[in-house]
C-alpha positions as CSV (number, residue, x, y, z in Angstrom):
1,X,-81.2,189.0,220.9
2,X,-82.1,187.5,217.5
3,X,-83.7,189.4,214.8
4,X,-87.6,189.3,215.0
5,X,-89.5,187.5,212.2
6,X,-91.9,190.5,211.8
7,X,-91.3,194.0,213.0
8,X,-94.3,196.3,213.0
9,X,-93.2,199.9,213.0
10,X,-95.6,202.8,213.5
11,X,-98.6,201.4,211.5
12,X,-101.4,203.9,211.2
13,X,-104.8,203.4,209.4
14,X,-107.7,205.8,209.6
15,X,-111.2,205.6,208.3
16,X,-113.8,208.4,208.3
17,X,-114.6,209.2,211.9
18,X,-112.2,206.7,213.4
19,X,-108.5,206.0,213.7
20,X,-108.4,202.2,213.6
21,X,-104.6,201.9,214.2
22,X,-102.5,204.8,215.7
23,X,-98.7,204.4,215.3
24,X,-98.8,200.7,216.4
25,X,-95.4,199.1,216.9
26,X,-94.3,195.7,218.2
27,X,-92.2,192.7,217.2
28,X,-93.2,189.0,216.6
29,X,-90.2,186.7,217.3
30,X,-89.2,183.6,215.4
31,X,-91.0,180.5,216.8
32,X,-93.2,182.6,219.1
33,X,-96.9,182.4,219.8
34,X,-97.8,186.1,220.2
35,X,-101.2,187.1,221.4
36,X,-103.0,190.3,220.1
37,X,-105.5,191.5,222.6
38,X,-108.0,194.3,222.8
39,X,-111.6,195.3,223.1
40,X,-113.9,195.1,220.1
41,X,-113.0,198.1,217.9
42,X,-109.5,198.3,219.4
43,X,-108.0,197.8,215.9
44,X,-106.9,194.1,215.9
45,X,-108.7,193.2,212.7
46,X,-107.4,196.2,210.8
47,X,-103.8,195.4,212.0
48,X,-103.9,191.8,210.8
49,X,-105.5,192.8,207.5
50,X,-102.5,195.1,206.9
51,X,-100.1,192.2,207.6
52,X,-102.1,189.9,205.3
53,X,-102.3,192.5,202.4
54,X,-106.1,193.1,202.6
55,X,-105.7,196.7,203.8
56,X,-103.0,199.3,202.9
57,X,-101.6,201.3,205.8
58,X,-101.7,205.1,205.7
59,X,-98.2,205.2,207.2
60,X,-95.7,203.0,209.0
61,X,-93.8,200.0,207.8
62,X,-93.5,196.2,208.1
63,X,-90.2,194.5,208.1
64,X,-90.0,190.7,207.6
65,X,-86.6,189.2,208.6
66,X,-84.9,192.5,208.0
67,X,-86.5,193.1,204.6
68,X,-89.2,195.7,204.0
69,X,-92.6,193.9,203.6
70,X,-95.6,195.7,202.0
71,X,-98.0,193.1,200.5
72,X,-100.4,194.7,198.0
73,X,-102.8,191.7,198.2
74,X,-103.1,188.4,200.1
75,X,-101.5,186.5,197.3
76,X,-98.3,188.4,197.9
77,X,-98.5,187.9,201.7
78,X,-98.9,184.2,201.2
79,X,-95.9,184.1,198.8
80,X,-93.9,185.8,201.6
81,X,-94.9,183.1,204.1
82,X,-97.9,184.7,205.9
83,X,-101.0,182.5,206.2
84,X,-104.3,183.3,208.0
85,X,-107.2,181.3,209.5
86,X,-110.2,183.6,209.6
87,X,-112.8,183.6,212.3
88,X,-115.5,182.9,209.7
89,X,-114.6,179.9,207.6
90,X,-114.4,180.4,203.8
91,X,-115.3,176.9,202.6
92,X,-117.8,175.6,200.0
93,X,-120.2,173.1,201.6
94,X,-120.9,171.2,198.4
95,X,-117.2,170.5,197.6
96,X,-114.8,168.0,199.1
97,X,-111.9,168.8,201.5
98,X,-109.2,168.5,198.8
99,X,-111.3,170.6,196.3
100,X,-111.7,173.4,198.9
101,X,-108.0,173.3,199.6
102,X,-107.1,173.4,195.9
103,X,-109.2,176.5,195.4
104,X,-106.8,178.4,197.8
105,X,-103.6,177.3,196.0
106,X,-101.9,179.2,193.2
107,X,-100.8,176.1,191.4
108,X,-102.6,173.1,192.9
109,X,-101.1,169.7,192.1
110,X,-103.1,166.8,190.6
111,X,-106.0,165.8,193.0
112,X,-104.4,162.4,193.9
113,X,-101.1,164.1,194.9
114,X,-102.9,166.8,196.8
115,X,-105.0,164.2,198.7
116,X,-101.8,162.3,199.7
117,X,-100.2,165.6,201.0
118,X,-103.4,166.4,202.9
119,X,-103.4,163.0,204.6
120,X,-99.7,163.2,205.4
121,X,-99.7,166.8,206.8
122,X,-102.9,166.4,208.7
123,X,-101.6,163.2,210.4
124,X,-98.2,164.7,211.1
125,X,-99.9,167.6,213.0
126,X,-102.5,165.5,214.8
127,X,-105.4,166.9,212.8
128,X,-106.5,163.8,210.7
129,X,-108.7,164.6,207.7
130,X,-110.2,162.6,204.9
131,X,-109.5,164.6,201.7
132,X,-112.5,163.2,199.9
133,X,-115.2,164.0,202.5
134,X,-117.8,166.6,201.6
135,X,-117.2,169.8,203.7
136,X,-121.0,170.2,204.4
137,X,-120.8,166.9,206.3
138,X,-118.0,168.0,208.6
139,X,-118.3,169.3,212.2
140,X,-117.1,172.8,213.0
141,X,-113.9,171.4,214.4
142,X,-113.2,169.4,211.3
143,X,-113.9,172.5,209.1
144,X,-111.3,174.4,211.1
145,X,-108.9,171.6,210.4
146,X,-109.4,172.1,206.7
147,X,-108.6,175.8,207.0
148,X,-105.5,175.1,209.1
149,X,-104.2,172.3,206.8
150,X,-104.8,174.7,203.8
151,X,-102.4,177.1,205.6
152,X,-99.9,174.5,206.6
153,X,-99.5,173.3,203.0
154,X,-98.1,176.7,202.3
155,X,-95.3,176.1,204.8
156,X,-95.9,179.4,206.5
157,X,-93.4,181.5,208.5
158,X,-96.2,183.4,210.2
159,X,-99.7,181.9,210.9
160,X,-102.4,184.4,211.9
161,X,-105.3,182.9,213.8
162,X,-108.5,184.9,214.6
163,X,-110.7,183.5,217.4
164,X,-109.8,179.9,216.5
165,X,-111.5,178.2,219.4
166,X,-114.9,179.8,219.3
167,X,-116.6,176.7,217.7
168,X,-114.6,173.9,219.5
169,X,-115.3,171.6,222.4
170,X,-112.7,171.6,225.3
171,X,-111.3,168.4,223.9
172,X,-110.9,169.9,220.4
173,X,-109.2,172.9,221.9
174,X,-106.5,170.7,223.5
175,X,-105.8,169.0,220.1
176,X,-105.5,172.4,218.5
177,X,-103.1,173.7,221.1
178,X,-100.9,170.6,220.7
179,X,-100.7,171.4,217.0
180,X,-99.8,175.0,217.6
181,X,-97.1,174.1,220.1
182,X,-95.6,171.6,217.6
183,X,-95.6,174.4,214.9
184,X,-93.8,176.7,217.4
185,X,-91.2,174.0,218.1
186,X,-90.6,173.8,214.3
187,X,-89.9,177.5,214.1
188,X,-93.3,178.8,212.9
189,X,-94.5,182.1,214.5
190,X,-98.2,182.4,215.4
191,X,-100.1,185.7,215.9
192,X,-103.1,184.6,218.0
193,X,-106.3,186.7,218.5
194,X,-108.7,185.5,221.1
195,X,-111.0,186.9,223.8
196,X,-110.6,183.7,225.9
197,X,-107.9,185.0,228.3
198,X,-107.3,181.7,230.1
199,X,-106.5,180.1,226.7
200,X,-104.0,183.0,226.1
201,X,-102.4,182.3,229.5
202,X,-102.1,178.6,228.6
203,X,-100.7,179.0,225.1
204,X,-99.0,182.3,224.4
205,X,-95.4,183.4,225.0
206,X,-96.1,187.2,224.9
207,X,-99.1,189.5,224.4
208,X,-99.6,193.0,222.9
209,X,-102.6,194.9,224.1
210,X,-104.4,197.4,221.8
211,X,-106.9,200.0,223.2
212,X,-108.6,202.5,220.9
213,X,-106.1,201.8,218.1
214,X,-102.9,202.3,220.3
215,X,-100.5,199.8,221.7
216,X,-101.0,200.3,225.4
217,X,-98.7,197.6,226.7
218,X,-97.3,194.1,226.6
219,X,-97.2,191.3,229.1
220,X,-96.2,187.6,229.5
221,X,-99.6,185.9,229.8
222,X,-98.4,183.0,232.0
223,X,-97.3,185.6,234.6
224,X,-100.5,187.7,234.3
225,X,-104.0,186.9,235.5
226,X,-106.9,186.9,233.1
227,X,-108.5,189.8,235.1
228,X,-105.2,191.8,234.8
229,X,-105.2,191.4,231.0
230,X,-108.8,192.3,230.7
231,X,-108.3,195.4,232.8
232,X,-105.3,196.4,230.6
233,X,-107.6,196.0,227.6
234,X,-110.4,198.3,228.9
235,X,-108.3,200.6,231.0
236,X,-110.5,200.3,234.1
237,X,-111.6,197.7,236.7
238,X,-113.6,194.8,235.3
239,X,-117.0,194.2,236.7
240,X,-118.0,190.5,237.3
241,X,-121.6,189.7,236.3
242,X,-123.8,188.8,239.3
243,X,-127.2,187.1,239.3
244,X,-129.9,188.1,241.8
245,X,-130.6,184.4,242.8
246,X,-134.4,184.9,242.5
247,X,-136.7,181.9,242.8
248,X,-138.0,180.5,239.5
249,X,-141.6,181.2,238.5
250,X,-144.2,179.6,236.3
251,X,-143.4,177.9,233.0
252,X,-142.7,180.5,230.5
253,X,-141.9,178.3,227.5
254,X,-142.8,174.6,226.9
255,X,-141.4,172.7,224.0
256,X,-142.7,169.2,223.6
257,X,-141.8,166.6,221.0
258,X,-140.4,169.1,218.5
259,X,-139.1,167.4,215.4
260,X,-138.2,169.4,212.3
261,X,-136.1,168.8,209.1
262,X,-133.3,171.2,208.5
263,X,-134.1,173.8,205.8
264,X,-130.5,173.4,204.4
265,X,-128.9,170.4,202.7
266,X,-126.1,170.3,205.2
267,X,-128.1,171.3,208.3
268,X,-129.2,169.1,211.2
269,X,-132.8,168.0,211.8
270,X,-134.3,168.4,215.2
271,X,-135.3,165.1,216.8
272,X,-138.0,165.0,219.5
273,X,-136.8,168.0,221.4
274,X,-138.3,168.6,224.9
275,X,-137.5,171.6,227.1
276,X,-139.2,173.5,229.9
277,X,-138.2,177.1,230.7
278,X,-139.5,178.9,233.8
279,X,-139.8,182.6,234.5
280,X,-136.5,183.9,236.0
281,X,-134.5,181.0,234.6
282,X,-131.5,181.0,232.3
283,X,-131.2,177.7,230.4
284,X,-127.8,177.2,228.8
285,X,-127.7,175.0,225.7
286,X,-124.3,173.9,224.6
287,X,-123.2,172.0,221.6
288,X,-120.5,171.9,218.9
289,X,-121.5,174.1,216.0
290,X,-123.8,172.3,213.4
291,X,-125.7,170.1,215.8
292,X,-129.1,171.8,215.5
293,X,-128.5,175.2,217.2
294,X,-129.6,177.2,214.1
295,X,-132.6,175.0,213.5
296,X,-133.7,175.3,217.1
297,X,-133.6,179.1,216.9
298,X,-135.5,179.0,213.6
299,X,-138.2,176.9,215.2
300,X,-138.5,179.1,218.3
301,X,-138.4,182.4,216.4
302,X,-141.2,181.3,214.1
303,X,-139.0,181.6,210.9
304,X,-139.9,178.0,210.4
305,X,-143.4,177.0,211.7
306,X,-144.1,173.8,213.4
307,X,-147.1,172.0,214.9
308,X,-149.2,174.4,216.9
309,X,-148.9,172.5,220.2
310,X,-145.1,171.8,219.9
311,X,-144.3,175.2,221.4
312,X,-146.3,177.0,224.1
313,X,-145.6,180.4,225.4
314,X,-147.0,180.3,228.9
315,X,-150.2,178.3,228.2
316,X,-150.7,179.6,224.7
317,X,-149.8,177.3,221.8
318,X,-147.7,179.3,219.3
319,X,-146.0,176.7,217.0
320,X,-147.9,177.8,213.9
321,X,-147.4,181.6,214.5
322,X,-144.8,183.6,212.5
323,X,-142.0,185.8,213.9
324,X,-144.0,189.0,214.2
325,X,-146.9,187.4,216.0
326,X,-144.4,185.7,218.4
327,X,-142.6,189.0,219.0
328,X,-146.0,190.6,219.9
329,X,-146.6,187.8,222.3
330,X,-143.3,188.3,224.0
331,X,-141.0,185.6,222.5
332,X,-137.9,187.4,221.0
333,X,-134.8,185.9,219.4
334,X,-131.3,187.0,218.5
335,X,-129.7,184.7,215.9
336,X,-126.0,183.8,215.7
337,X,-125.3,185.3,212.3
338,X,-125.0,189.0,212.9
339,X,-124.8,190.4,209.4
340,X,-127.6,189.3,207.2
341,X,-129.8,187.5,209.8
342,X,-129.7,189.6,213.0
343,X,-129.0,192.8,211.1
344,X,-129.3,194.1,207.5
345,X,-125.8,195.1,206.6
346,X,-126.5,198.2,204.4
347,X,-129.3,199.6,206.5
348,X,-128.7,202.1,209.3
349,X,-128.8,201.3,213.0
350,X,-132.0,203.2,213.2
351,X,-133.6,201.1,210.5
352,X,-132.3,197.9,212.1
353,X,-133.7,199.0,215.4
354,X,-137.1,199.6,213.7
355,X,-137.2,196.2,212.0
356,X,-137.6,194.1,215.2
357,X,-138.7,196.9,217.6
358,X,-141.7,198.2,215.5
359,X,-144.3,196.1,217.4
360,X,-143.1,196.1,221.0
361,X,-141.7,199.7,221.0
362,X,-144.8,201.0,219.1
363,X,-142.7,202.6,216.3
364,X,-145.6,202.8,213.9
365,X,-149.3,203.6,213.8
366,X,-151.9,203.3,211.1
367,X,-149.3,202.3,208.6
368,X,-146.9,205.3,209.3
369,X,-143.4,204.7,210.7
370,X,-142.3,207.0,213.6
371,X,-138.7,207.7,212.5
372,X,-138.0,210.0,215.4
373,X,-138.9,207.4,218.0
374,X,-137.0,204.7,216.0
375,X,-133.9,206.9,216.1
376,X,-134.4,207.5,219.8
377,X,-134.6,203.7,220.3
378,X,-131.4,203.2,218.4
379,X,-129.7,205.9,220.5
380,X,-130.9,204.2,223.7
381,X,-129.3,200.9,222.5
382,X,-126.1,202.6,221.6
383,X,-125.8,204.4,224.9
384,X,-127.1,201.5,227.1
385,X,-124.8,198.9,225.6
386,X,-121.8,201.1,224.9
387,X,-121.9,200.5,221.1
388,X,-118.9,202.2,219.5
389,X,-120.2,204.0,216.5
390,X,-120.4,207.7,215.3
391,X,-124.2,207.6,215.4
392,X,-127.5,205.8,214.6
393,X,-127.4,206.7,210.9
394,X,-124.2,204.6,210.4
395,X,-124.8,201.3,208.5
396,X,-124.7,198.1,210.4
397,X,-121.8,196.8,208.4
398,X,-119.6,199.7,209.5
399,X,-119.5,198.3,213.1
400,X,-116.9,195.9,214.3
401,X,-118.3,192.4,214.9
402,X,-118.4,192.8,218.7
403,X,-120.1,196.2,218.6
404,X,-122.7,194.9,216.2
405,X,-123.3,192.1,218.6
406,X,-123.8,194.5,221.5
407,X,-126.3,196.4,219.3
408,X,-128.3,193.3,218.4
409,X,-128.5,192.0,222.0
410,X,-129.3,195.4,223.4
411,X,-132.1,195.8,220.8
412,X,-133.8,192.7,222.0
413,X,-133.2,193.1,225.8
414,X,-134.6,196.7,225.7
415,X,-137.9,195.4,224.3
416,X,-138.6,193.6,227.6
417,X,-139.3,190.1,226.3
418,X,-141.3,187.5,228.2
419,X,-138.8,184.9,226.8
420,X,-135.5,185.7,225.1
421,X,-133.6,183.2,223.0
422,X,-130.0,184.2,222.1
423,X,-127.5,182.2,220.0
424,X,-123.8,182.9,220.7
425,X,-124.5,186.2,222.6
426,X,-120.8,187.0,223.2
427,X,-119.1,185.4,220.2
428,X,-116.1,187.5,219.2
429,X,-116.9,190.0,222.0
430,X,-114.2,191.3,224.3
431,X,-114.1,190.6,228.1
432,X,-115.7,193.9,229.1
433,X,-118.5,193.8,226.6
434,X,-119.1,190.1,227.3
435,X,-119.4,190.9,231.0
436,X,-122.0,193.6,230.2
437,X,-124.0,191.4,227.9
438,X,-124.1,188.6,230.4
439,X,-125.1,191.0,233.1
440,X,-128.0,192.3,230.9
441,X,-129.2,188.6,230.5
442,X,-128.9,188.0,234.3
443,X,-130.8,191.3,234.9
444,X,-133.5,190.2,232.4
445,X,-134.0,186.9,234.2
446,X,-134.0,188.6,237.6
447,X,-136.9,190.7,236.2
448,X,-138.9,187.6,235.6
449,X,-138.1,186.8,231.9
450,X,-137.2,183.3,230.8
451,X,-133.8,183.2,228.9
452,X,-132.3,180.6,226.7
453,X,-128.6,181.0,225.9
454,X,-127.3,178.8,223.1
455,X,-123.5,179.0,223.2
456,X,-120.3,177.1,222.5
457,X,-118.5,179.1,225.2
458,X,-118.6,176.8,228.2
459,X,-117.3,179.4,230.6
460,X,-120.2,181.6,229.6
461,X,-122.8,178.9,230.1
462,X,-121.4,178.0,233.5
463,X,-121.3,181.7,234.6
464,X,-124.9,182.7,233.7
465,X,-127.1,179.6,233.4
466,X,-129.2,177.9,236.2
467,X,-129.6,174.7,234.1
468,X,-127.7,173.2,231.2
469,X,-128.6,170.9,228.3
470,X,-126.6,169.9,225.3
471,X,-127.5,169.6,221.6
472,X,-125.9,166.7,219.7
473,X,-127.1,165.7,216.2
474,X,-130.4,167.4,216.7
475,X,-131.2,165.8,220.1
476,X,-131.4,167.7,223.4
477,X,-130.2,166.1,226.6
478,X,-132.2,166.4,229.8
479,X,-131.4,169.6,231.6
480,X,-129.3,169.5,234.7
481,X,-128.3,172.1,237.3
482,X,-125.2,173.9,236.1
483,X,-123.8,174.1,239.6
484,X,-123.6,170.2,239.6
485,X,-121.5,170.0,236.4
486,X,-117.9,170.5,235.6
487,X,-116.4,171.5,232.2
488,X,-115.3,167.9,231.4
489,X,-118.8,166.5,231.9
490,X,-120.3,169.3,229.7
491,X,-117.7,168.6,227.0
492,X,-118.7,165.0,227.0
493,X,-122.4,165.9,226.8
494,X,-121.7,168.2,223.8
495,X,-119.7,165.5,222.1
496,X,-122.6,163.1,222.2
497,X,-122.2,161.1,225.4
498,X,-125.9,160.6,225.8
499,X,-125.3,158.0,228.4
500,X,-124.5,160.9,230.7
501,X,-128.2,161.5,231.1
502,X,-128.8,157.9,232.3
503,X,-125.7,157.8,234.5
504,X,-126.8,160.9,236.4
505,X,-130.4,160.1,236.7
């Protein structure tokens, strides 16, 4: 057997109260696509940060092609041939593609030469890019291309990809997979992190599973079912979400002729949006990132006020009301951006529970805050949604992304909303946690609430929603029964095939 590209030997990293990685060992072969799987908080992010030089291990070693490898910083990792595409893009909207790529290079060539290289490499790998386009004008899929091309210009030996398909349409996912397979054929190794297990089965050669910081096993994904991999990750049988199939009730939310400019220079204006949501209904809204999802949530939450009659909760016009008044009336929202929008990073979980729960959970009276009740509410969220944290006094930023997501969704669900709007409810969340979040949304609808799920995860939308509509360039298609759609039709609706509405009545 040939020597591995990277041998990970007994890596351990501990933080106060938690061992993130506990003597983890495995090898990544030359020209192999190797999946790294695990629940949220299993230690995946810490492990790849050690490989990329962002975190120093407490013990253990890395060996690259037989030579000890201990990068003190990302620059050293890049020099050794390790490149990484992060889940959250690190691009400047106001700069062009070539300018963004130049910022990530140690010694960038003249802009004209760099632009020529970007065109050449992007076309070679089936990811065409105009080097002079402004990043703020790009779709999410095109932004990811910028990040990938930036890495490929380094001629990497190992490419680390963290949740690379979370913002892509099915068609864009296929293009990405073709690119990754071509890289594999050329000898590049890829360490691939994703919670989308069917994608792992289609793409990856081998998989290593982490649970609570330990390597608990390996598998060949194409020979293993998605359920089997999920159960290896959680160490128990996986429960499939089930809806109650209750009949729909009265109109809970009516949006009529909603048009609104985007608050940001590179956002998307809403254009004459109409939707009707009934009690007991889950409406799934799909769309490629950047097509008006954030703006729709801002309009529904009251963070941006609109014409009074443009939004009605039941029969009550609420378009001109602010967020707190809408919460009091029963319209609750959970935005996509967890840290900074859904939660204050440096505040404790108790404080974060208090901020949105103060009205509906009656956590204050006569100007005085009830800290004991707020703490109890935070503990209820932590217990009910299996949030992995030492306790409610820990800061929001101390949680892994998936655990913070469980906290944010739990905080809203437990306030018993009349209507709940969630954007990307299970983004970056493992299979078990995603199943529990989806079950909570199904249970909420079964109890009579109206639920809007805005998501780029088509499997999720098809699993939980009664009806589906797609956002494209700020316009919302007519809603259709989800049971009458297939993934390809949904992908076309998301990509802007507005003729779909006419063709299907």
